[in-house]
Each structure stands twice: as structure tokens, then as C-alpha cells.
C-alpha positions as CSV (number, residue, x, y, z in Angstrom):
1,M,0.0,0.0,0.0
2,A,1.3,3.4,-0.9
3,K,2.3,5.7,2.0
4,A,0.0,8.6,2.5
5,P,1.7,12.0,2.1
6,D,2.7,13.7,5.3
7,K,1.3,17.2,5.4
8,N,4.1,18.3,7.6
9,E,6.8,16.9,5.3
10,K,9.4,19.5,4.4
11,P,9.9,20.3,0.7
12,L,13.1,18.8,-0.7
13,C,15.9,20.8,-2.2
14,F,18.3,18.5,-4.0
15,V,21.9,19.8,-4.5
16,V,23.7,18.8,-7.7
17,G,27.4,19.5,-7.9
18,P,31.0,18.0,-8.0
19,I,31.6,16.0,-4.8
20,D,34.9,14.0,-5.3
21,T,36.6,12.2,-2.5
22,A,36.6,13.2,1.2
23,G,39.4,15.7,2.0
24,S,40.0,16.8,-1.6
25,E,39.9,20.5,-2.6
26,V,36.8,19.8,-4.7
27,R,35.0,18.3,-1.7
28,K,36.1,21.1,0.6
29,R,34.8,23.7,-1.9
30,S,31.5,21.9,-2.4
31,D,31.0,21.4,1.3
32,M,31.6,25.1,1.9
33,I,28.9,26.0,-0.7
34,L,26.5,23.3,0.7
35,H,26.9,24.0,4.4
36,G,28.1,27.6,4.5
37,I,25.5,28.9,2.0
38,I,22.8,26.6,0.8
39,K,21.9,24.9,4.1
40,A,22.5,28.1,6.0
41,V,19.6,29.7,4.0
42,L,17.3,26.9,3.1
43,E,17.1,25.3,6.5
44,E,16.0,28.5,8.1
45,A,12.5,28.7,9.6
46,D,11.5,31.1,6.7
47,F,12.0,28.3,4.2
48,S,12.4,25.0,6.1
49,Y,13.6,22.8,3.2
50,E,15.2,19.4,3.6
51,V,18.5,19.8,1.8
52,R,20.0,16.7,0.4
53,R,23.1,15.9,-1.7
54,A,23.8,12.5,-3.2
55,D,26.4,11.6,-0.6
56,D,24.0,12.4,2.3
57,D,21.5,9.8,1.1
58,A,21.4,6.7,3.3
59,R,18.3,5.2,1.7
60,P,18.6,1.6,0.3
61,G,18.5,0.9,-3.4
62,M,20.5,1.9,-6.5
63,I,22.3,5.2,-6.0
64,N,21.8,6.4,-9.6
65,D,18.0,5.6,-9.4
66,R,17.7,7.7,-6.2
67,I,19.6,10.6,-7.7
68,I,17.5,10.7,-10.9
69,H,14.3,10.4,-8.8
70,D,15.3,13.4,-6.6
71,I,16.4,15.5,-9.6
72,I,13.0,15.0,-11.2
73,N,10.8,15.2,-8.1
74,A,12.5,17.6,-5.7
75,S,10.6,20.9,-5.1
76,L,13.9,22.7,-5.9
77,V,17.2,21.8,-7.3
78,I,20.4,23.9,-6.8
79,V,23.2,23.2,-9.2
80,D,26.9,24.0,-8.5
81,L,28.4,24.5,-11.9
82,T,32.0,25.1,-10.6
83,G,34.5,23.1,-12.6
84,Q,32.1,22.3,-15.4
85,N,31.7,18.7,-14.3
86,P,30.1,16.6,-17.2
87,N,27.9,14.7,-14.8
88,V,26.6,17.9,-13.3
89,F,25.6,19.2,-16.7
90,Y,23.9,15.9,-17.5
91,E,21.9,16.0,-14.3
92,L,21.1,19.7,-14.9
93,G,19.7,18.8,-18.4
94,I,17.4,16.2,-16.8
95,R,16.2,18.9,-14.3
96,H,15.6,21.5,-17.0
97,A,13.4,19.0,-18.9
98,T,11.1,18.8,-15.9
99,E,10.5,22.6,-16.2
100,K,10.7,22.9,-12.4
101,P,12.5,25.5,-10.3
102,T,16.3,25.4,-10.5
103,I,19.0,27.7,-9.1
104,H,22.4,27.9,-10.7
105,M,25.5,28.7,-8.5
106,A,29.2,28.8,-9.2
107,V,32.5,30.0,-7.6
108,A,33.4,33.4,-8.9
109,G,35.6,33.2,-12.0
110,T,33.8,30.2,-13.4
111,K,33.4,30.5,-17.2
112,L,30.0,29.1,-18.1
113,P,29.3,27.4,-21.5
114,F,27.1,29.2,-24.0
115,D,23.9,27.2,-23.3
116,N,24.1,28.2,-19.6
117,A,25.6,31.6,-19.8
118,G,22.2,33.3,-20.3
119,H,20.7,31.7,-17.2
120,D,21.0,33.8,-14.0
121,T,23.8,32.3,-11.9
122,I,24.7,33.2,-8.4
123,F,28.5,33.6,-8.1
124,V,30.4,33.5,-4.9
125,D,34.0,33.9,-3.7
126,I,34.1,31.3,-0.9
127,T,37.4,32.9,0.4
128,D,35.6,36.2,1.1
129,W,33.2,36.5,4.0
130,H,31.4,39.5,2.5
131,S,30.8,37.6,-0.7
132,I,29.5,34.7,1.3
133,T,27.0,36.8,3.2
134,A,26.0,38.7,0.0
135,T,25.4,35.3,-1.7
136,R,23.2,34.1,1.1
137,E,21.1,37.2,0.7
138,R,20.9,36.7,-3.1
139,L,19.9,33.0,-2.6
140,S,17.2,34.1,-0.1
141,L,15.8,36.6,-2.7
142,A,15.8,33.9,-5.4
143,L,13.9,31.6,-3.1
144,R,11.3,34.2,-2.3
145,E,10.8,34.9,-6.0
146,I,10.4,31.1,-6.8
147,R,7.7,30.8,-4.1
148,K,5.6,33.7,-5.4
149,D,2.2,32.8,-7.0
150,G,2.5,32.8,-10.7
151,Y,6.3,32.2,-10.9
152,R,7.2,30.7,-14.2
153,V,10.4,28.7,-14.8
154,S,12.7,29.8,-17.6
155,N,15.5,27.6,-18.9
156,P,16.8,26.5,-22.3
157,I,14.1,23.9,-22.5
158,T,11.2,26.2,-21.8
159,Q,12.7,28.9,-24.1
160,A,13.1,26.3,-26.9
161,N,9.5,25.2,-26.4
162,A,8.2,28.8,-26.6
163,S,10.3,29.4,-29.7
164,F,8.9,26.3,-31.4
165,E,5.4,27.6,-30.7
166,L,6.2,31.0,-32.1
167,R,7.7,29.5,-35.3
168,K,4.5,27.8,-36.0
169,S,2.6,31.1,-35.8
170,T,1.6,33.0,-39.0
171,D,1.4,36.2,-37.0
172,T,3.9,38.8,-38.3
173,K,4.7,40.0,-34.8
174,D,5.5,36.5,-33.7
175,Q,7.8,36.1,-36.7
176,I,9.6,39.3,-35.8
177,I,10.1,38.1,-32.3
178,V,11.6,34.8,-33.6
179,E,14.0,36.8,-35.9
180,L,15.1,39.1,-33.0
181,T,15.6,36.1,-30.7
182,D,17.8,34.4,-33.3
183,R,19.9,37.5,-33.7
184,I,20.3,37.9,-29.9
185,G,21.3,34.2,-29.7
186,R,24.0,34.7,-32.3
187,L,25.4,37.7,-30.5
188,E,25.4,35.8,-27.1
189,K,27.2,32.9,-28.8
190,L,29.9,35.3,-30.0
191,N,30.1,36.8,-26.5
192,S,30.6,33.4,-24.9
193,R,33.8,32.9,-26.8
194,D,37.2,33.2,-25.1
195,S,37.6,36.9,-24.1
196,D,41.1,36.8,-25.7
197,N,39.7,36.0,-29.1
198,T,40.3,39.3,-30.9
199,S,38.3,38.2,-34.0
200,N,35.1,38.5,-31.9
201,R,34.0,41.9,-33.3
202,F,30.4,41.7,-32.4
203,S,30.4,40.8,-28.7
204,T,28.2,43.3,-26.8
205,N,30.5,43.3,-23.7
206,K,33.6,43.6,-25.9
207,L,32.2,46.5,-27.8
208,L,31.2,48.3,-24.6
209,S,34.5,47.7,-23.0
210,L,36.4,49.0,-26.0
211,A,34.2,52.0,-26.2
212,G,34.8,52.8,-22.6
213,G,38.5,52.1,-22.8
214,F,38.2,49.4,-20.1
215,D,40.9,46.7,-19.4
216,N,40.5,43.3,-17.8
217,E,40.6,44.7,-14.2
218,D,37.9,47.3,-15.1
219,M,35.7,44.6,-16.5
220,R,36.3,42.4,-13.5
221,L,35.0,45.3,-11.3
222,I,32.0,45.8,-13.6
223,N,31.1,42.1,-13.6
224,M,31.3,41.9,-9.8
225,L,28.9,44.8,-9.6
226,R,26.6,43.3,-12.1
227,A,26.5,40.0,-10.2
228,N,25.5,41.8,-7.0
229,A,23.5,44.8,-8.3
230,A,20.2,43.5,-6.9
231,L,21.5,43.7,-3.4
232,I,22.7,47.3,-3.4
233,D,20.0,49.7,-2.4
234,D,21.7,52.8,-1.1
235,P,25.0,54.7,-1.3
236,A,26.2,53.6,2.2
237,H,25.5,49.9,1.3
238,F,27.4,50.4,-1.9
239,T,30.4,52.0,-0.2
240,N,30.6,49.1,2.3
241,F,30.2,46.6,-0.5
242,I,32.8,48.0,-2.9
243,A,35.3,48.3,0.0
244,T,35.6,44.5,-0.1
245,F,36.9,44.5,-3.7
246,D,40.6,44.0,-4.2
247,T,41.2,45.6,-7.6
248,N,43.3,48.4,-9.1
249,A,40.3,49.5,-11.1
250,L,38.9,51.4,-8.0
251,A,41.6,54.1,-8.5
252,N,39.7,55.3,-11.6
253,F,36.2,54.7,-10.1
254,T,33.7,57.5,-8.9
255,L,30.2,56.7,-7.7
256,V,27.6,59.1,-9.2
257,R,24.4,57.8,-7.7
258,V,22.4,54.7,-6.6
259,T,18.8,54.7,-7.6
260,P,16.1,52.1,-7.2
261,E,16.7,51.0,-10.8
262,T,20.4,51.5,-11.4
263,I,23.9,52.0,-10.1
264,Q,25.6,54.9,-11.9
265,F,29.3,55.7,-11.8
266,K,32.3,56.9,-13.8
267,L,35.1,54.5,-14.7
268,K,38.2,56.0,-16.4
269,G,36.0,59.1,-17.1
270,S,33.3,57.1,-18.9
271,P,29.8,57.2,-17.5
272,V,28.5,53.7,-16.8
273,Y,25.1,52.3,-15.5
274,I,24.3,48.9,-14.2
275,S,20.6,48.0,-13.8
276,K,19.4,45.8,-10.9
277,N,19.0,42.8,-13.3
278,G,22.7,43.0,-14.2
279,D,22.4,44.7,-17.6
280,W,24.9,47.5,-18.2
281,G,25.9,50.1,-20.7
282,L,27.6,53.5,-21.2
283,G,25.8,56.6,-20.1
284,Y,23.5,57.3,-17.1
285,A,20.1,56.3,-18.4
286,P,19.3,52.7,-19.5
């Protein structure tokens, strides 16, 4: 007889990521993300998830069967993409196919492949306490968004399905949307190439960095601000946050203003804005 569901049973968050052997650097890094960030947030009373990683599972049966079952059926899956582990991307693909909530995470500096670069990813420097606390806050915000009524999952599978439906349409507006989407996809693919590839003339980030006269350190500062823009809500918060950055780019940085929609500043004399969703450009108005 099937077991009746327990109304008090906690929702499951299954964590996918590289594990490796006990004591290895990979395991230490993964454990830090699991215990120092994910469990620290999800096991709070506000959320009360049961957080499980494959090596925590003591249930009898085939390990792979249990992993696939949890990937498919968990209320939430958090995926650590650090190291670009092939098994992790395989399991991520399975989860995306379910069209259920998934959160991507990675250690700061991780270069994501093209198919995942467009998905919002929470980056963290696990050697920096301020980054860890900021990441906990970002994860908490992401969880609150997922739990809202009407939340809709967006991932490469859902986007592809929507694109297929649009392509079937005979409506001129739908065809224009398809064409624009294809063009944006081609630009994003160019932008995902190695940043040292000088033949990439059409990368949006590359064009903006060239126009602003920004070097790699400047872009590192901009990208760190983009990754944390949603958490910065006033000038004092910004000042405390940016003081944690170790970069020479700050010598040429001047804050102009922080608004509810954007962070606006000058870098090497060029006006720059970063919107709260991470988009950026030159000038003070998006």
C-alpha cells in the first residue's frame, strides 16, 4: 500500500554538484557551498527545506536511481556549476526537462558554456566573508521569487518550447520576435567565446569595454557589480560593499548615484550604468 503523504513533510531541495573524495579540494569547496551557503539559508525557519546531496542519502537501493528520482521530483534543485563537471551538466539537463525551479550557482571566475551563460547564476567567492553573506542574501531573494504565486520557470528547454510555438505562428509580430531572438542568440554565442579572441568583433560586452577604454581589471569590477547589483539599495550599502573588492580599477572609479533601478558611476572618465537585473551600458540612463 502506498504511503499517504505527510502534510508536515518538508519540501526537498536536492543539490547537484561536484563532490569528489573526502578531503579533496573539490570536496572542501563543495562542502563550503553546501553547508556555508545553501543549508544556512534553506534550513532557516523562513524556508524549512530538507536539503540533500547525493552523498547524504542513506536510503537503500540503486544510488543512480535515487539521484535521478530526486532530480526529477524535488521541489527545488540547486546546481553548483563550478569546474564544469560533465555529470553535473547531464543532471542539470534532466532537471531542465522537468520545467521545475532550478537555481544555478558557481564559484566566482567560473566561465560558463554558451547554453548556460544566459541563465541567471549566483556567483560566490568562498574565500571572502562579505561575498558569502551577500550570496546568502541573493539566494534568499531567489527563493522568495520562486515561491511567489505565478512564478514561471525559464531555462533553455522552456525557451526552446516557446520558440517552437512562435515559429508555428503565422502572425507577423511572432515572426519578428523569432528573428530578433535568433539574432540575440547569435550575439550571445559570440560573446561566450574566449575573451582573448580578438576576432570577436560583435560581442556586446567587448564593444562596450572597447568604447569605454576598459581593461580586464575594469571589466572584473563591472562584472562583480553586475552580479550583486540587486543587493545594493543605497550609497552607504554600496560603499561598504565595494570596499571589499581587491582591484586596481577602483583608482579610476567614482560613484555618481544609486537609484532604485540603477547604479551609476564613472570609470576612467566614462559614464556607466548597471541595472538591478545585471544589464549594463555606457551613459547614465538605461
